[in-house]
C-alpha positions as CSV (number, residue, x, y, z in Angstrom):
1,X,0.0,0.0,0.0
2,X,1.0,3.6,-0.4
3,X,0.7,6.3,2.3
4,X,0.7,9.9,1.1
5,X,0.6,13.2,2.8
6,X,3.9,13.3,4.8
7,X,5.3,16.8,4.9
8,X,9.1,16.1,5.0
9,X,11.6,13.3,4.4
10,X,12.2,13.0,8.2
11,X,8.4,12.5,8.9
12,X,8.3,9.8,6.2
13,X,11.2,8.0,7.8
14,X,9.7,8.2,11.3
15,X,6.4,6.8,10.0
16,X,8.2,3.9,8.3
17,X,10.0,3.1,11.6
18,X,6.8,3.0,13.5
19,X,5.1,0.8,11.0
20,X,8.1,-1.7,10.9
21,X,8.1,-1.8,14.7
22,X,4.5,-3.1,14.8
23,X,2.0,-2.6,17.5
24,X,2.9,-0.9,20.8
25,X,3.3,-3.3,23.8
26,X,0.3,-1.9,25.6
27,X,-3.2,-3.5,25.8
28,X,-6.3,-1.4,25.1
29,X,-8.7,-1.6,28.1
30,X,-12.3,-0.6,27.6
31,X,-13.1,1.7,30.6
32,X,-16.5,2.9,29.3
33,X,-18.8,1.3,26.7
34,X,-22.4,2.3,25.9
35,X,-24.5,0.6,23.3
36,X,-28.2,1.4,22.4
37,X,-30.0,-1.3,20.4
38,X,-32.0,-0.4,17.3
39,X,-35.3,-1.1,19.0
40,X,-34.6,1.0,22.1
41,X,-33.2,3.8,19.9
42,X,-36.3,3.7,17.7
43,X,-38.6,3.7,20.7
44,X,-36.8,6.5,22.4
45,X,-37.0,8.7,19.3
46,X,-40.7,8.1,18.9
47,X,-41.4,8.6,22.6
48,X,-39.3,11.8,22.6
49,X,-41.2,13.1,19.5
50,X,-44.6,12.3,21.0
51,X,-43.7,14.0,24.4
52,X,-42.3,17.1,22.7
53,X,-45.3,17.5,20.4
54,X,-47.9,17.0,23.2
55,X,-46.1,19.3,25.6
56,X,-45.8,22.1,23.0
57,X,-49.4,21.7,22.1
58,X,-50.5,22.0,25.8
59,X,-48.3,25.0,26.4
60,X,-49.6,26.7,23.2
61,X,-53.2,26.1,24.2
62,X,-52.7,27.3,27.8
63,X,-51.0,30.5,26.6
64,X,-53.8,31.3,24.2
65,X,-56.5,30.6,26.8
66,X,-54.8,32.7,29.4
67,X,-53.4,35.6,27.3
68,X,-55.6,35.5,24.3
69,X,-54.0,37.2,21.2
70,X,-50.9,38.0,23.2
71,X,-50.6,34.3,24.1
72,X,-50.7,33.5,20.4
73,X,-47.8,36.0,19.8
74,X,-45.9,34.2,22.6
75,X,-46.6,30.9,21.0
76,X,-45.2,32.1,17.7
77,X,-42.0,33.2,19.5
78,X,-41.8,29.9,21.3
79,X,-42.0,27.9,18.1
80,X,-39.5,30.1,16.5
81,X,-37.3,29.6,19.5
82,X,-37.4,25.9,19.2
83,X,-36.6,26.1,15.5
84,X,-33.5,28.3,16.2
85,X,-32.3,25.8,18.8
86,X,-32.7,22.8,16.5
87,X,-31.0,24.7,13.7
88,X,-28.0,25.6,15.8
89,X,-27.7,22.0,17.2
90,X,-27.8,20.7,13.6
91,X,-25.1,23.2,12.7
92,X,-22.9,21.9,15.5
93,X,-23.7,18.3,14.4
94,X,-24.8,17.8,18.1
95,X,-26.4,14.5,19.2
96,X,-29.5,15.1,21.3
97,X,-29.2,13.2,24.6
98,X,-31.4,13.1,27.7
99,X,-29.3,15.9,29.4
100,X,-29.8,17.9,26.2
101,X,-33.5,17.4,26.4
102,X,-33.3,18.7,30.0
103,X,-31.6,21.8,28.7
104,X,-34.4,22.3,26.1
105,X,-37.1,21.8,28.7
106,X,-35.5,24.4,30.9
107,X,-35.2,26.7,27.9
108,X,-38.9,26.3,27.1
109,X,-39.7,27.2,30.7
110,X,-37.5,30.3,30.6
111,X,-38.8,31.3,27.1
112,X,-42.4,31.1,28.4
113,X,-41.3,32.9,31.6
114,X,-39.8,35.8,29.7
115,X,-43.1,36.4,27.8
116,X,-45.1,35.9,31.0
117,X,-43.0,38.6,32.7
118,X,-43.5,41.0,29.9
119,X,-47.3,40.4,29.7
120,X,-47.8,40.7,33.4
121,X,-46.0,44.1,33.4
122,X,-48.1,45.2,30.4
123,X,-51.2,44.2,32.4
124,X,-50.0,46.3,35.4
125,X,-49.4,49.3,33.1
126,X,-52.9,48.9,31.6
127,X,-54.4,48.8,35.1
128,X,-52.7,52.1,35.9
129,X,-54.6,53.7,33.1
130,X,-51.9,54.0,30.4
131,X,-52.7,53.7,26.7
132,X,-51.9,50.4,24.9
133,X,-48.8,51.7,23.2
134,X,-47.5,53.3,26.4
135,X,-48.3,50.1,28.4
136,X,-46.4,47.9,25.9
137,X,-43.4,50.3,26.0
138,X,-43.4,50.4,29.8
139,X,-44.0,46.6,30.1
140,X,-41.0,45.7,28.0
141,X,-38.9,48.3,29.7
142,X,-39.7,47.2,33.3
143,X,-39.4,43.5,32.5
144,X,-35.9,43.9,30.9
145,X,-33.8,43.9,34.0
146,X,-35.4,40.8,35.5
147,X,-35.2,38.9,32.3
148,X,-31.6,39.9,31.7
149,X,-30.5,39.0,35.3
150,X,-32.3,35.7,35.3
151,X,-30.8,34.6,31.9
152,X,-27.3,35.9,32.5
153,X,-27.0,33.9,35.8
154,X,-28.4,30.8,34.1
155,X,-26.0,31.4,31.2
156,X,-23.1,31.5,33.6
157,X,-24.2,28.2,35.0
158,X,-24.2,26.8,31.4
159,X,-20.7,28.1,30.6
160,X,-19.2,26.6,33.8
161,X,-20.9,23.3,33.2
162,X,-19.6,23.2,29.6
163,X,-16.1,24.0,30.8
164,X,-15.9,21.6,33.8
165,X,-18.5,18.9,32.8
166,X,-18.1,15.7,30.8
167,X,-19.9,14.7,27.5
168,X,-23.5,14.4,28.6
169,X,-23.3,17.4,31.0
170,X,-21.8,19.4,28.2
171,X,-24.8,18.5,26.1
172,X,-27.0,20.0,28.7
173,X,-24.9,23.1,28.9
174,X,-24.8,23.6,25.2
175,X,-28.5,23.4,24.6
176,X,-29.1,25.6,27.6
177,X,-26.8,28.4,26.4
178,X,-28.2,28.2,22.9
179,X,-31.7,28.3,24.2
180,X,-31.1,31.3,26.5
181,X,-29.7,33.4,23.6
182,X,-32.5,32.3,21.3
183,X,-35.2,33.0,23.9
184,X,-33.9,36.5,24.7
185,X,-34.0,37.3,20.9
186,X,-37.5,36.0,20.4
187,X,-38.9,37.6,23.6
188,X,-37.4,41.1,23.0
189,X,-37.3,41.3,19.2
190,X,-39.9,39.0,17.7
191,X,-42.8,39.6,20.1
192,X,-42.0,43.3,20.3
193,X,-42.0,43.6,16.5
194,X,-45.4,41.9,16.3
195,X,-46.9,44.1,18.9
196,X,-45.5,47.2,17.1
197,X,-47.0,46.0,13.8
198,X,-50.4,45.4,15.5
199,X,-50.5,48.8,17.2
200,X,-48.7,51.0,14.6
201,X,-51.6,51.8,12.3
202,X,-54.1,53.0,14.9
203,X,-54.2,53.8,18.5
204,X,-56.2,50.9,20.0
205,X,-58.3,51.4,23.0
206,X,-57.7,47.8,24.2
207,X,-55.3,44.9,23.9
208,X,-56.3,41.2,23.9
209,X,-54.1,40.1,26.7
210,X,-56.5,38.2,29.0
211,X,-58.1,39.4,32.2
212,X,-56.2,42.5,33.3
213,X,-57.4,42.5,36.9
214,X,-56.6,38.9,37.7
215,X,-54.3,38.5,40.8
216,X,-54.2,42.4,41.0
217,X,-55.4,42.8,44.6
218,X,-53.5,40.1,46.4
219,X,-52.1,41.1,49.8
220,X,-50.8,37.9,51.3
221,X,-48.3,38.5,54.2
222,X,-45.8,35.8,53.1
223,X,-43.1,36.9,55.6
224,X,-45.5,36.3,58.5
225,X,-45.6,32.6,57.2
226,X,-41.8,32.3,57.2
227,X,-41.7,30.1,60.3
228,X,-44.2,27.7,58.9
229,X,-42.1,27.6,55.7
230,X,-38.8,27.1,57.6
231,X,-40.5,24.4,59.6
232,X,-41.9,22.6,56.5
233,X,-38.4,22.7,54.9
234,X,-36.7,21.4,58.0
235,X,-39.2,18.5,58.3
236,X,-38.7,17.5,54.7
237,X,-34.9,17.9,54.9
238,X,-34.9,15.8,58.1
239,X,-36.9,13.0,56.4
240,X,-34.4,13.1,53.5
241,X,-31.4,13.0,55.8
242,X,-32.8,10.0,57.7
243,X,-33.4,8.2,54.4
244,X,-29.9,9.0,53.2
245,X,-28.2,8.0,56.4
246,X,-30.4,5.2,57.7
247,X,-32.8,3.8,55.1
248,X,-32.0,3.8,51.4
249,X,-28.9,5.9,51.2
250,X,-28.0,7.6,47.9
251,X,-28.2,4.8,45.3
252,X,-25.6,5.5,42.7
253,X,-26.3,4.5,39.2
254,X,-23.9,2.8,36.9
255,X,-22.5,6.1,35.7
256,X,-21.0,6.8,39.2
257,X,-20.7,3.4,40.9
258,X,-19.3,1.6,37.8
259,X,-20.3,-1.9,36.7
260,X,-22.3,-3.4,33.8
261,X,-25.9,-2.8,32.9
262,X,-28.0,-4.8,30.3
263,X,-31.5,-4.1,29.2
264,X,-32.7,-7.2,27.3
265,X,-36.0,-8.0,25.4
266,X,-37.5,-11.5,25.5
267,X,-40.5,-12.6,23.4
268,X,-42.2,-14.5,24.8
269,X,-41.5,-13.0,28.2
270,X,-39.1,-14.8,30.7
271,X,-39.6,-14.8,34.5
272,X,-37.0,-13.0,36.6
273,X,-36.5,-16.1,38.7
274,X,-35.6,-18.1,35.6
275,X,-33.0,-15.6,34.6
276,X,-31.6,-15.5,38.1
277,X,-31.2,-19.3,38.1
278,X,-29.3,-19.1,34.8
279,X,-26.8,-16.6,36.1
280,X,-25.5,-18.9,38.8
281,X,-22.5,-19.7,36.8
282,X,-21.4,-17.1,34.3
283,X,-18.0,-17.4,32.4
284,X,-16.0,-14.2,32.8
285,X,-12.5,-14.5,31.4
286,X,-10.9,-17.7,32.8
287,X,-13.3,-18.0,35.8
288,X,-16.9,-18.6,36.5
289,X,-18.8,-16.0,38.7
290,X,-22.2,-16.4,40.5
291,X,-24.2,-13.3,39.4
292,X,-27.6,-14.7,40.6
293,X,-27.7,-12.2,43.4
294,X,-27.3,-9.2,41.1
295,X,-30.1,-6.7,40.5
296,X,-32.5,-8.3,38.0
297,X,-36.0,-6.8,37.4
298,X,-38.7,-6.1,34.9
299,X,-38.2,-2.7,33.2
300,X,-41.3,-1.2,31.7
301,X,-43.1,-4.1,29.9
302,X,-43.0,-7.7,31.1
303,X,-40.9,-8.5,28.1
304,X,-38.0,-6.2,29.1
305,X,-35.5,-7.2,31.8
306,X,-32.9,-5.0,33.4
307,X,-29.7,-6.6,34.8
308,X,-27.2,-4.6,36.8
309,X,-24.0,-6.1,37.9
310,X,-21.5,-4.4,40.2
311,X,-18.7,-6.9,39.4
312,X,-16.1,-5.5,37.1
313,X,-14.4,-7.6,34.5
314,X,-12.0,-6.6,31.7
315,X,-13.8,-4.7,29.0
316,X,-17.2,-6.1,28.2
317,X,-16.4,-9.6,29.5
318,X,-19.2,-9.6,32.1
319,X,-21.8,-8.5,29.6
320,X,-20.6,-11.0,27.0
321,X,-20.7,-13.8,29.6
322,X,-24.3,-12.9,30.7
323,X,-25.6,-12.7,27.1
324,X,-23.9,-16.0,26.3
325,X,-25.5,-17.8,29.2
326,X,-29.0,-16.3,28.5
327,X,-28.7,-17.0,24.8
328,X,-28.1,-20.7,25.5
329,X,-30.9,-20.9,28.1
330,X,-33.7,-18.9,26.3
331,X,-33.1,-19.5,22.6
332,X,-36.8,-19.5,21.8
333,X,-37.4,-16.1,23.5
334,X,-34.5,-14.3,21.7
335,X,-34.6,-12.5,18.4
336,X,-31.1,-11.6,17.4
337,X,-31.7,-8.0,16.2
338,X,-34.2,-7.0,18.9
339,X,-33.1,-8.6,22.2
340,X,-30.2,-6.2,23.2
341,X,-31.9,-2.9,23.9
342,X,-29.2,-1.3,25.9
343,X,-25.7,-2.3,27.1
344,X,-23.5,-0.1,29.4
345,X,-20.1,-0.7,31.0
346,X,-18.5,1.9,33.2
347,X,-15.2,1.5,35.0
348,X,-14.8,2.8,38.5
349,X,-12.3,5.4,37.4
350,X,-14.7,7.0,35.0
351,X,-17.4,7.0,37.7
352,X,-15.1,8.8,40.0
353,X,-14.2,11.3,37.4
354,X,-17.8,12.0,36.5
355,X,-18.7,12.6,40.2
356,X,-15.8,15.0,40.8
357,X,-16.5,16.9,37.6
358,X,-20.2,17.3,38.4
359,X,-19.5,18.5,42.0
360,X,-16.7,20.9,40.9
361,X,-18.9,22.4,38.1
362,X,-21.8,23.1,40.5
363,X,-19.6,24.7,43.2
364,X,-17.9,27.0,40.7
365,X,-21.3,27.9,39.2
366,X,-22.7,28.8,42.7
367,X,-19.6,31.0,43.4
368,X,-20.1,32.9,40.1
369,X,-23.8,33.4,40.8
370,X,-22.9,34.8,44.2
371,X,-20.4,37.2,42.7
372,X,-22.7,38.3,39.8
373,X,-25.7,38.9,42.1
374,X,-23.5,40.8,44.6
375,X,-22.4,43.1,41.7
376,X,-25.8,43.4,40.1
377,X,-27.7,44.1,43.4
378,X,-24.8,46.0,45.1
379,X,-25.0,43.6,48.1
380,X,-23.7,40.1,48.8
381,X,-26.9,39.5,50.8
382,X,-28.9,38.9,47.6
383,X,-26.4,36.4,46.3
384,X,-26.2,34.6,49.7
385,X,-30.0,34.3,49.9
386,X,-30.2,32.9,46.3
387,X,-27.4,30.3,47.0
388,X,-29.1,29.3,50.2
389,X,-32.3,28.6,48.3
390,X,-30.4,26.6,45.7
391,X,-28.7,24.4,48.3
392,X,-32.2,24.0,49.9
393,X,-33.7,22.8,46.6
394,X,-30.9,20.4,45.7
395,X,-30.7,18.9,49.2
396,X,-34.5,18.4,49.5
397,X,-34.6,16.9,46.0
398,X,-31.7,14.5,46.8
399,X,-33.4,13.5,50.1
400,X,-36.7,12.7,48.3
401,X,-34.8,10.8,45.6
402,X,-33.3,8.7,48.4
403,X,-36.7,8.2,50.0
404,X,-38.2,7.1,46.7
405,X,-35.1,4.9,46.1
406,X,-34.3,6.5,42.8
407,X,-30.8,6.0,41.3
408,X,-28.5,8.9,40.8
409,X,-27.5,8.7,37.2
410,X,-26.2,11.2,34.7
411,X,-29.8,11.8,33.6
412,X,-30.8,12.6,37.2
413,X,-27.7,14.9,37.6
414,X,-28.9,16.7,34.4
415,X,-32.3,17.2,36.0
416,X,-30.7,18.5,39.2
417,X,-28.8,21.1,37.1
418,X,-32.0,22.1,35.4
419,X,-33.5,22.5,38.8
420,X,-30.7,24.9,39.8
421,X,-31.3,27.0,36.7
422,X,-35.1,27.0,37.2
423,X,-35.0,27.9,40.9
424,X,-32.4,30.6,40.3
425,X,-34.7,32.1,37.6
426,X,-37.6,32.2,40.0
427,X,-35.6,33.8,42.8
428,X,-34.0,36.5,40.7
429,X,-37.4,37.6,39.3
430,X,-38.7,38.2,42.9
431,X,-35.4,39.9,44.0
432,X,-35.5,42.1,41.0
433,X,-39.0,43.3,41.9
434,X,-37.9,43.9,45.5
435,X,-35.0,46.1,44.2
436,X,-37.4,48.0,42.0
437,X,-39.9,48.5,44.7
438,X,-37.3,49.7,47.2
439,X,-36.9,52.8,45.1
440,X,-40.6,53.6,44.8
441,X,-42.1,52.4,48.2
442,X,-39.7,53.4,50.9
443,X,-42.3,54.2,53.5
444,X,-43.8,50.7,54.0
445,X,-40.5,49.2,55.3
446,X,-38.4,46.3,54.0
447,X,-40.9,43.6,55.1
448,X,-43.8,45.4,53.4
449,X,-41.7,45.8,50.2
450,X,-40.8,42.1,50.2
451,X,-44.5,41.0,50.7
452,X,-45.6,43.4,48.0
453,X,-43.0,42.1,45.5
454,X,-43.9,38.5,46.1
455,X,-47.6,39.3,45.6
456,X,-46.9,41.2,42.4
457,X,-44.8,38.3,41.0
458,X,-47.2,35.5,42.1
459,X,-49.2,35.4,38.9
460,X,-46.0,35.0,36.9
461,X,-44.6,32.4,39.3
462,X,-47.8,30.2,39.1
463,X,-48.1,30.4,35.4
464,X,-44.5,29.6,34.7
465,X,-44.6,26.7,37.1
466,X,-47.8,25.4,35.5
467,X,-46.4,25.5,32.0
468,X,-43.2,23.8,33.0
469,X,-45.0,21.1,35.0
470,X,-47.2,20.4,32.0
471,X,-44.2,19.8,29.8
472,X,-42.5,17.6,32.4
473,X,-45.7,15.7,33.1
474,X,-46.2,14.9,29.4
475,X,-42.5,13.7,29.3
476,X,-43.2,11.5,32.2
477,X,-46.3,9.9,30.7
478,X,-45.1,9.5,27.1
479,X,-41.3,9.5,27.5
480,X,-41.0,5.9,28.5
481,X,-39.4,4.0,31.4
482,X,-35.9,5.2,30.5
483,X,-36.9,8.8,31.2
484,X,-38.9,8.1,34.4
485,X,-36.3,9.0,37.0
486,X,-35.3,12.0,35.0
487,X,-38.9,13.4,34.9
488,X,-39.6,12.5,38.5
489,X,-36.5,14.6,39.5
490,X,-37.6,17.5,37.4
491,X,-41.2,17.5,38.8
492,X,-39.9,17.5,42.4
493,X,-37.4,20.3,41.5
494,X,-40.0,22.5,39.9
495,X,-42.3,22.3,42.9
496,X,-39.5,22.8,45.4
497,X,-37.9,25.6,43.3
498,X,-41.2,27.5,43.1
499,X,-41.8,27.1,46.9
500,X,-38.2,28.1,47.8
501,X,-38.3,31.4,45.9
502,X,-41.3,32.5,48.1
503,X,-40.7,30.7,51.4
504,X,-36.9,30.4,51.6
505,X,-35.0,32.9,49.5
506,X,-37.2,36.0,50.3
507,X,-37.3,35.3,54.1
508,X,-33.6,34.7,54.2
509,X,-33.1,38.0,52.4
510,X,-35.4,39.7,54.9
511,X,-33.7,38.2,58.0
512,X,-30.3,39.2,56.5
513,X,-31.5,42.7,56.0
514,X,-32.9,42.8,59.6
515,X,-29.5,41.6,61.0
516,X,-27.6,44.2,58.9
517,X,-30.0,47.0,60.1
518,X,-29.5,45.9,63.7
519,X,-25.7,46.1,63.4
520,X,-25.9,49.6,61.8
521,X,-28.2,50.7,64.7
522,X,-25.6,49.5,67.3
C-alpha cells in the first residue's frame, strides 16, 4: 500500500520506523462502553417526539386561553425559539441526549417565563390607566432587567458546566446556552416587533391580553408565614437525611458506581426467577462467577428485563458472559436483532471522574452566581439568599430521591442542574422586583416591600410553574421507562424551586436585612 501526505523526508522515515516496529506493547482496556440497540433507539426517538409535540401543544393552548391574542404571539415566539435551537444544534452536528432534552425543557420554561413577565408588566401598566402603546413600551422596559439578570446567571451556569463537565453534561450546557440566547432574541425582538405591527396603524383602546385585573389585589403576608415555611423545609430535609443516612442511602447509578448494565428484550416473556437461576455460573474470562444475586428486574413491559452487575471484568467480558448464558438458556425467546436494547459498561475510574467533575462544576457555578448577584444588586446578601435557596432545593430533591429509592444517574444529575437553573430564575425575578420597589415604596419598610414584591410576582410564578410542569408531566407519561427517573426529579425540583423562591429565598433576604440593620443601629 501507499501512504501519502507526509510533509518532509524526516516525517516519512519516522512513520516507516513506527510501521516496521509493529503494535505498541500496551493493551487497550475498555473503561467505558455504551450501546443502544436499534429497538430502544427507535422507541426513544418516537417517545421523545410524542412527548415534545404534546407538551408544546399543551403550552400553546394554555397561553392562548390565558393571554388570548398576546398568548398567540408568545406561541409564535416559542415555536421560532425551538426552530432556532434545533437549527444551531444541527449546525454543530450535536447529538441530542437526555441531558440535552433537560436543557431544552428548561429553555422552554425560561422562554415562556420571559413572555409571561412582559405580559404581566403590560397588564400592570394597563391597570394604571396607560394607553396600549405606552403600556407595551413600559411593560418591556420594566421587564428587561429581571429577564436579563435571570438569563445571565443561568447562562453563567451553562458556561461553567460546559467548561468543567463531561460529555452528557456538556450536552445539557450547550442546549441551555443556545436556548437562552434564542429566547432573549424572540422575547425582546420577535414579540415586540409583532406588537409594534399590530398597534402601529391605529391607537387601539384595548389589547387582547386576557383578564387584566386577575391577581391584582392580592395582599398575602408571606413573611408572616416564614416560620411555617422554615418548619416545613426542616421537616422534609430531616426526612431526606434520615433516608440517606439510615434507610436507602444515595443509590448511585452505573454512571458513578461503575459496573455493567444490560436491558434485554424477551419474546415471549421470561420470568425474573428463571433468569436469576441461569446466572448462577457465568463465564467471565478464565473464571466462573455467580451473578444470581445481582439486581434483576422487569423494566417497563414484562418482556423487558434490566440486569445490573457491580462486578467489574475486563472490558465487556461480564456483559458477554451474561448474554452467552442467556442465549443458551432462552433461545426461543430471543430475536437476534431485537433482544439487546441497551448495554453499558462503566469502569470505577470513569465513575469517580464524573462525580468529581459534576461537583466541581456546581460549586464553581454557585460561586459565580454569588459574585454576579452581589455586583448586580450591590450587596452580597442577595447572592447569599439565592445560593441558600439553591442548596435547599438540591438537598431536598436528593433526600426525596433517596426516600423514593431512585438511582443517581447522569440523567438525574442533568435534571438537578435544570432545577438549579429553574430555581435561580424564580428567585431572581422576585429579587429584581424587590429592588425596583425599594426605590418607589420606601415608607412601608423592607418587610412590606418584600411582601408586595412576592404578591406582584405571584401570577408570573404560578403560570411559569404550571407550563413547565405540563411539559414535564407529558414527558413522564409519554417519555418511556428510561426517562422516568429524570422526569420525577424534574417534577420534584419545579415544585420545590417555586416554593423556595417565596418561602426560603425571600425570608432569608429579609432576615439578613434585619440583621444588617440591627448592626448599623448598634
